[in-house]
N, C-alpha and C positions, 0 to 999 in steps of 0.2 A: 622533546613530547612537541607533537602540536597541537594546540589546544583549540584551536580556533575551529578546528576542521573538527572534531567534535562537537560543536556547539550547533543546535537545529534548531528550525523555523519556532517550534513550540516552546522553546526553553526562550528565545527572544520575543518571541510576542505575549506570553504567558497562556492564558485559557480565559481567551475571549471570545464572548460568542459572535458568530456572522454578523449579527446585527450591530452591536458596536462594532466590527470591522469596517460596519458599510457608515453609518453615522457622516457625515462631513459638517461643519460648520456655517456659518454665514456671520457677516456683520451687521447686527442691528444696529441700529442709533434711535435713540430715544430723545423728543423735542419738546421740550416740559417748561411748565412757568410756577418759579416758587407762591406759595400761597403770600397774596399780597402783596405781589413783585409786577412790574409790566415788561420786564427783560425777561427772553426767555432764552433757556441751557439748552446744552446737549451734552447726554453720554453717550459712549459706544461701549459696546459688546459683542464678545463673540459666541455665538448659542449653535445648537445643534437646531433648537426650536422656536420658534416666539414666545412660547410659555418658560421655556426654561430662561432665552433673556429676560422676560418682563419678572420672574421670579431673582434673578441676578440684580434689573433696575431697582425691585423693592426693598431688596436687602441694601441695597447701596444707602436708598433714601431712608430708613430704617437707621441705620448706621451712623450716617452724617444729621440726623433727624430734621429731613428738609421736608416739610409736606409739600407734593406737590399739587398745582391745577392744569390741567388742557395737556394734556399729554398724549403725540402723536408719536404712532413708529413706523417705521421704514426697514427695510432689509436692502443690502446691496446686493444687485444686482449684476456682477461680473463681467458678465458676455454684451450686456448693452448699456456699461459703464455711466450706472445712474440707479438711484435711490428710488425703491419704487416701495409705497405706501402699504401696510400690513392690512387686506381688507378687512378680517377678524377681529378690528379693537376693541369693540368691546367687548369681547372675552381673552382679549389681553392685558388689557388696560384695568385696574381697579383702586377701591381705595387707597390711599397713602397715610 
C-alpha cells in the first residue's frame, strides 16, 4: 500500500486561510536602554508585523522584569542588506 499517494495538499497544510498562507515574517531589532543604565542592549524578534514584534518585546521585558527607556525599533531590509527604522515608533513602543 502506497500511503504517500493518498495524502493531499489540504491534509498537509491543514485548513489555513489564504491570509495565513500569505503572512511573511521579518526580523525586528529593538535597541533599548534599561532604566537607570547608560548601556544600550538589543533584542531581536521574528514577527509578521511591527505590532506583533512589539508585543513579543514587551512580553520578554515583563518576563525578565526589565524596565526600559529609549526604545528604537528597526526592521531588516534583506533586499537592501540594512536595518530600516520603523516609522511609526510612537504606535509601536509603549511604556513597559
